[in-house]
Each structure stands twice: as structure tokens, then as C-alpha cells.
C-alpha positions in Angstrom: -64.2 39.9 -18.6 -61.4 38.7 -16.6 -60.2 40.2 -13.3 -56.6 40.6 -14.7 -58.0 42.7 -17.6 -60.4 44.7 -15.3 -57.5 45.8 -13.3 -54.9 46.4 -16.3 -57.7 48.5 -17.8 -57.9 50.5 -14.5 -55.1 51.1 -14.1 -54.3 52.7 -17.7 -57.3 55.0 -16.9 -55.7 55.8 -13.7 -52.5 56.8 -15.2 -53.9 58.9 -18.3 -55.7 60.8 -15.4 -52.6 61.2 -13.6 -50.9 62.4 -17.0 -53.5 65.0 -17.5 -53.1 66.3 -14.1 -49.4 66.4 -13.8 -49.9 68.4 -17.5 -52.1 70.7 -15.9 -50.2 71.8 -13.3 -47.4 72.7 -15.6 -45.6 69.7 -16.1 -44.2 69.0 -19.7 -41.7 67.3 -21.8 -41.4 70.4 -24.2 -37.6 71.1 -25.4 -36.8 74.3 -27.6 -33.6 72.9 -28.5 -35.2 69.7 -29.7 -37.5 71.8 -31.6 -34.8 73.4 -33.8 -33.4 70.0 -34.2 -33.5 66.5 -34.4 -31.8 64.7 -30.9 -29.5 62.8 -33.5 -28.4 65.6 -35.7 -24.3 65.6 -35.0 -23.6 69.0 -36.4 -26.7 71.1 -36.1 -27.7 69.6 -32.7 -24.4 68.3 -30.4 -21.5 70.2 -32.5 -22.9 73.3 -32.4 -24.3 72.9 -28.8 -21.0 71.7 -27.0 -18.9 74.3 -28.8 -21.2 76.8 -27.4 -20.1 75.6 -24.0 -16.4 75.1 -24.4 -15.5 78.5 -26.0 -14.4 80.5 -23.4 -15.6 83.6 -25.8 -19.1 81.9 -25.6 -22.3 83.9 -24.7 -22.7 82.2 -21.8 -20.3 84.5 -20.4 -18.7 81.9 -18.0 -15.1 82.4 -19.6 -13.4 79.1 -19.7 -15.8 77.4 -16.7 -17.3 75.1 -18.8 -14.1 74.3 -20.6 -11.9 73.7 -17.8 -14.9 71.3 -16.5 -15.0 69.7 -19.7 -11.1 69.0 -19.9 -11.1 67.4 -16.0 -14.1 65.4 -16.7 -14.8 64.2 -20.2 -10.9 64.2 -21.5 -9.9 63.2 -18.0 -6.6 65.5 -17.4 -5.9 67.5 -14.3 -6.0 71.5 -15.3 -2.3 71.8 -14.2 -0.9 69.5 -17.0 -2.7 71.0 -19.7 -1.2 74.0 -19.6 -2.6 77.5 -21.1 -5.3 77.1 -23.8 -4.5 78.4 -26.6 -7.0 77.6 -29.3 -10.5 76.0 -29.2 -12.4 74.9 -32.6 -15.4 73.3 -34.3 -15.2 71.9 -37.6 -11.1 72.4 -37.9 -10.3 71.8 -41.7 -7.3 69.8 -42.2 -4.9 70.1 -45.4 -7.0 67.0 -47.1 -10.1 69.2 -46.7 -11.5 66.8 -43.9 -13.0 68.4 -40.7 -12.3 67.7 -36.9 -15.3 67.9 -35.0 -13.4 69.6 -32.2 -10.1 70.7 -31.2 -8.6 72.0 -28.2 -4.9 73.1 -28.3 -2.9 74.3 -25.3 0.8 74.7 -24.5 1.1 71.2 -23.5 -1.7 69.3 -25.8 -3.1 68.8 -29.1 -6.5 67.4 -28.5 -8.8 66.0 -31.7 -12.6 64.9 -30.8 -14.2 62.9 -33.5 -18.3 62.6 -32.8 -20.4 59.9 -33.9 -23.7 59.8 -32.8 -25.5 57.7 -35.8 -22.9 58.2 -38.8 -20.2 56.0 -39.9 -16.7 56.6 -40.5 -14.5 57.5 -43.7 -11.6 55.4 -44.3 -8.5 56.9 -42.6 -10.6 59.4 -40.8 -9.1 58.9 -37.6 -5.3 58.3 -38.6 -5.5 61.2 -40.9 -6.8 63.5 -38.2 -3.8 62.4 -36.0 -1.5 62.5 -38.4 -2.7 66.3 -38.9 -2.6 67.2 -35.5 1.0 65.9 -35.2 2.4 67.8 -37.9 0.6 70.9 -36.2 1.8 70.3 -32.8 5.4 71.6 -31.6 6.3 69.8 -28.6 2.6 69.3 -27.9 1.3 65.8 -26.8 -1.2 64.7 -29.5 -4.6 62.5 -28.2 -7.3 61.6 -30.5 -10.6 61.0 -28.4 -13.7 59.2 -29.8 -16.6 60.5 -28.7 -20.0 58.0 -29.6 -23.6 57.3 -27.4 -22.1 54.5 -25.8 -18.2 54.5 -26.0 -17.9 51.9 -28.4 -14.3 51.9 -30.2 -13.6 53.0 -33.8 -13.5 50.6 -36.6 -9.7 49.8 -37.7 -10.2 51.0 -41.1 -10.8 54.7 -39.7 -8.2 54.6 -36.9 -5.7 52.3 -38.2 -2.9 52.0 -35.0 -3.6 55.2 -33.8 -4.7 55.0 -30.0 -7.8 56.4 -29.3 -9.5 57.5 -25.8 -13.2 56.5 -26.2 -15.6 58.9 -24.4 -19.3 58.7 -24.3 -22.2 60.8 -24.2 -24.1 58.7 -21.8 -21.5 59.0 -19.2 -19.0 61.7 -19.7 -20.9 64.0 -21.5 -24.1 63.5 -19.0 -21.8 63.8 -16.2 -19.9 66.7 -17.2 -23.3 68.7 -18.1 -24.6 67.6 -14.3 -21.3 69.4 -12.9 -21.5 72.3 -15.6 -25.2 72.6 -13.9 -24.2 72.8 -10.4 -21.9 75.5 -10.9 -24.4 77.8 -12.4 -27.6 76.6 -10.5 -28.3 80.4 -9.7 -28.2 81.1 -13.2 -31.7 80.5 -14.6 -30.9 80.8 -18.1 -27.9 78.5 -18.4 -29.8 75.9 -16.1 -32.7 75.6 -18.3 -30.5 75.6 -21.2 -28.6 72.9 -19.6 -31.2 70.4 -18.8 -33.2 71.0 -22.2 -29.5 69.6 -23.6 -29.1 66.7 -20.8 -32.7 65.4 -21.8 -31.6 65.3 -25.7 -28.5 63.6 -24.8 -30.7 61.2 -22.4 -32.9 61.0 -25.3 -30.0 59.4 -27.7 -29.0 57.0 -25.5 -32.5 56.0 -24.2 -32.1 57.6 -20.9 -34.9 59.9 -21.4 -37.9 58.9 -19.0 -39.7 62.8 -19.4 -41.5 64.2 -16.6 -44.9 63.1 -17.2 -45.6 59.7 -16.2 -45.9 57.1 -18.6 -48.3 54.1 -19.4 -45.2 51.7 -20.1 -43.0 52.5 -16.8 -46.5 52.0 -14.6 -46.8 48.4 -16.4 -43.3 47.4 -16.0 -43.6 47.9 -12.7 -45.9 44.9 -12.0 -45.0 41.7 -13.6 -48.8 40.7 -13.2 -50.1 43.9 -15.2 -47.2 43.1 -17.6 -48.3 39.4 -18.5 -52.0 41.0 -19.1 -50.2 43.4 -21.6 -48.4 40.7 -23.3 -51.3 38.4 -23.7 -53.2 41.1 -25.2 -50.1 42.1 -27.5 -50.3 38.7 -28.9 -54.0 39.4 -29.9 -53.8 43.2 -31.0 -53.6 42.3 -35.0 -56.8 40.7 -34.8 -58.1 43.6 -32.3 -57.2 46.3 -35.1 -58.7 44.1 -37.4 -61.5 43.7 -35.9 -62.1 47.1 -35.0 -61.6 48.6 -38.5 -64.0 46.0 -39.7 -66.7 47.3 -37.4 -66.1 51.0 -38.2 -67.1 49.8 -41.8 -70.2 47.9 -40.8 -71.4 50.8 -38.5 -70.6 53.0 -41.6 -73.6 51.4 -43.6 -75.6 51.5 -40.7 -75.5 55.1 -39.9 -75.6 56.3 -43.4 -78.8 54.2 -44.2 -80.5 55.9 -41.2 -79.1 59.5 -41.3 -80.2 59.7 -44.9 -83.6 60.5 -43.9 -82.4 63.4 -41.5 -80.8 65.0 -44.4 -83.8 64.5 -46.5 -81.6 62.3 -48.9 -83.3 59.1 -51.0 -82.4 55.6 -48.9 -78.7 55.1 -49.5 -77.5 51.6 -50.5 -74.5 49.9 -49.8 -73.7 48.2 -52.9 -70.4 46.9 -52.2 -71.1 43.3 -52.4 -72.5 44.0 -56.0 -69.1 44.8 -57.5 -67.1 43.0 -59.6 -63.9 43.5 -58.6 -63.3 41.5 -55.6 -60.2 43.0 -54.3 -62.0 46.3 -53.3 -64.8 44.1 -51.2 -64.0 45.0 -47.2 -64.1 41.7 -45.3 -62.8 40.9 -41.9 -59.9 38.6 -43.2 -58.6 42.0 -45.0 -58.8 44.1 -42.0 -57.2 41.8 -40.2 -54.5 41.0 -42.5 -53.7 44.9 -43.0 -52.0 45.1 -39.6 -50.2 41.5 -39.7 -46.3 41.8 -40.4 -47.2 39.8 -44.2 -45.5 40.8 -47.4 -49.1 40.8 -49.6 -51.3 42.9 -47.2 -54.7 44.3 -48.6 -53.8 48.0 -49.9 -57.2 49.0 -51.1 -60.4 48.0 -49.7 -63.7 49.4 -48.5 -67.7 50.1 -49.1 -69.3 51.6 -51.7 -72.5 53.4 -52.0 -75.4 54.1 -54.0 -76.7 57.5 -53.2 -78.9 58.0 -56.5 -76.5 60.6 -57.6 -76.4 61.5 -61.5 -73.8 60.3 -64.1 -72.8 57.1 -62.7 -71.1 58.4 -59.8 -71.3 56.8 -56.3 -69.8 57.5 -52.9 -67.1 55.6 -51.5 -65.0 55.1 -48.2 -62.2 53.0 -48.8 -58.7 52.2 -47.4 -55.8 52.9 -49.4 -52.2 52.2 -48.3 -53.0 52.5 -44.8 -54.9 55.9 -45.1 -58.9 56.3 -45.2 -60.5 58.4 -47.8 -64.1 58.9 -48.6 -65.2 60.3 -52.1 -66.5 60.1 -55.5 -66.1 57.4 -57.9 -67.8 56.0 -61.3 -69.0 52.8 -62.0 -70.5 51.0 -64.9 -72.0 47.7 -64.5 -70.5 47.7 -61.2 -67.0 47.9 -62.4 -64.8 51.1 -61.7 -64.3 53.5 -64.9 -62.3 56.6 -65.1 -64.0 59.8 -64.8 -64.9 61.7 -68.0 -63.5 65.6 -68.7 -66.8 66.6 -68.0 -66.6 64.9 -64.5 -63.4 66.6 -64.1 -64.9 70.2 -64.1 -67.7 69.3 -61.7 -65.7 69.2 -58.6 -63.7 71.9 -56.6 -62.5 71.3 -53.1 -61.3 67.8 -53.1 -57.9 66.0 -54.2 -57.9 64.3 -57.4 -56.2 60.5 -56.8 -55.6 59.3 -60.3 -58.3 59.2 -62.8 -60.9 57.0 -61.4 -62.1 58.5 -58.4 -62.2 62.4 -56.2 -61.2 61.5 -52.6 -60.5 63.4 -49.1 -58.3 62.0 -46.9 -59.5 61.2 -43.2 -56.8 59.4 -41.2 -54.2 56.5 -40.9 -54.9 55.5 -37.6 -57.5 53.8 -35.3 -56.7 55.4 -32.9 -59.2 58.3 -33.7 -63.0 59.4 -32.9 -64.0 59.5 -36.0 -63.5 55.7 -36.3 -63.8 54.3 -32.8 -66.9 56.6 -32.5 -68.1 57.0 -36.0 -72.5 57.2 -35.1 -71.6 60.6 -33.4 -68.5 61.9 -34.7 -67.5 64.7 -36.8 -66.7 62.7 -40.0 -70.3 61.2 -40.1 -71.4 64.7 -39.8 -69.2 65.5 -42.8 -70.2 62.5 -44.8 -73.5 63.6 -45.1 -73.1 67.1 -45.5 -70.8 66.1 -48.5 -73.4 63.9 -49.7 -76.1 66.2 -49.2 -74.2 68.8 -51.5 -73.5 66.7 -54.1 -77.4 66.1 -54.5 -78.3 69.7 -54.3 -75.7 70.6 -56.8 -76.2 68.0 -59.6 -79.7 68.9 -59.0 -78.9 72.9 -59.7 -77.1 71.6 -62.5 -80.0 69.9 -64.3 -81.9 73.4 -64.6 -78.4 75.2 -64.6 -75.7 73.2 -67.0 -73.0 75.6 -66.9 -72.9 75.7 -62.7 -69.7 74.4 -61.4 -70.5 72.0 -58.5 -68.2 73.3 -55.5 -67.5 71.5 -52.1 
């Protein structure tokens, strides 16, 4: 093996060990807020959190501390100029039944803030908000702010001729949260809450790095390792395909050998005897499965003769990216539908269409059941399944009314 590959694999092992050590010491990327809502959820996440902070009557019990910092750091208005606060609202309804994300009203200003994380703008959305606030205001100055991940401008069809102040999560909101955190650094629960929300903002702005060291960051630090990774990436489709094909080859060998251990008649791989070429596994099909192509193979695998009654056979097949095992019925090596009597036999396995009983296993190669099949739980599970089918069918010969339970 080339020296570059050896060094790369050594680095990955070292980083993986470091990750486990950090986790053992308590470092993690758990975020309670993110568990409740997706990071990109505008109303459920960002509207609620920001309003909970700028609301002077919020449960943070800091009065107008966070609001004042928001006015200065995000809106960029001096507190003395802003004047006495009259209202702070979230989702304020307009006279056309639209809702402004945030409004902050004072003696001197009526502020409207429209927030966009991923959603698009409606026609005349901002121009209508501006018009509404102008009608509501007496002598106050009306300003419209447009809050996005990176401070982009609002589309013309939304803002019309209205001037907007562009603000961003990645700069203004993160800076504001940092300052808020510094002000309440001795209040543990507020610090934790602010830190959690900061991490969510970093996620939507692609600035989040996590607390646990990542393999990606370590690799990017070194051009030498990065070159090797990119070289491997260019061959990854073939590597994945060969790995999957090796699993199917190992499957045949293991089932043949393990049949003796479970006192089962010799299990025979009959895949090559099938009349349907599309169902037969091949190296090319396994590789093409991972290529970015339209006509990917959707259904292939291995079929085994386990000496079951009623023309039933054991199958392990890949269907639209998922690996399944189960039972199918063949007549002269052609797939046929299960009969009503067949369907009465089986319980505990999900049925797919009318031609097979199957159990879903996995949709990833990163699975010990695939990579190390011979010593895996899946191997034991499959052999027990085959053994139970045999035993139950034998019992049914003597007691026809008995149902097969798996």
C-alpha cells in the first residue's frame, strides 16, 4: 500500500480516537432547541427565540436589556435617539391580513423587520408592510429591515420603491447574541440558552463547527492528506460497488458453510439459474448503483434453495437502495405470486407486493452486518430464520392447521 494511504488512514484513526475521548470527557453537539425545531424553521425557531429575547416582559427577567442591545447592535440606532418603547410585537397582523415578523414601536420610530431564512418573498410584501406602518405612525419615522442569513437584498417585486436596511444572521444577530451573553455571563441558564441559539444561527449560516473535532477539518488542514482523499473520492463508486458485491459473495459462502451448523440441508445458491437476468447480482450492477446515472439497477440480489416446501426460496436482495431478506416463490425459476395459502403461513414479516415476504435490513454500507457479515448479528438472524421456516413447515406436515410464526 502507498505511503500516502497509510498516513491518511492513520490520521483518520487518530481523529476517530480523539473524537471518542472528547465525547467521554463530556464534549458533545447536543442542542435542546434544535431537537424541538429544525434550525431553518422561521416561525417555530427564529421568530419565537428572537421575540422571547427582545420582549421586555419575557421570562428571561432582564427587562429591556436584550431589546436595547438589539436596537443598538442590530438596528444600529442610538438608544437616546430611539425614544421610549411603546410596543414590541411578533407576527403583527396588517389591514390586509398579512403578518410582519417583528415590529418595534417607540416615540420616535416604527420599525418593521421581515425575516427570511429559506422562504421566498410574496409580491408587494415589504412595500405593503411599509405602507401599513406609515398609516399607523403619527410623527414617528418608519424603517423597514430585511433580515436574512447573509444580508442579501429583498427582491424588487417585494420591496418596490421602499428603502430597506439589510441585516444578517451571520453578522448582526451573532454579534448581538455575543454581547447579550457577555451581559448575563453569570446567569448559567441564560448563557446556555444563548449559546444554543448561537449554534443554531451558525448552522444556518454554515459557520457551525461543533465541539467535537471533525475528520473533515483535520483533513482540510493538510494539502497532502486532502490530495489523497480526493484521489480516493474519484474511485469511491467502484470501492462501494465492490464492497457490496463482496457482501453478496460472502453471503453465498457463509450460508453454505453455516447450514451444517444449524442441521439444515445444504443451502444452494441458485441465482444463476433464474430466468430473469435483471434480478441477478453482478459487479457492474453493484458499481452502477452508486454512480450518478438515471438508469440505476433497482432490484437485484441472491436467491437460495433451502429445500423449503411449496416452491418457496430464500432471498437477499437490494430494492431501491435498501437491503432485504425474506421468502419468494418460484416456478421453473420464474417469480410467481404467493397464493392465499402461502399468505396464511407467515406472521412477523412485512409483505412487499404479492410476490415476496421480506424484512428490511439497511440502506447503508457503513454497517457491520454488511462489512463483516460472517461474524455479524445479521448472519445469525438469517440462519435462525431459515431454520424456523424449515421447522415450522415440518410441523405443518403433521398439523396442517398450524400457522407459521416468525
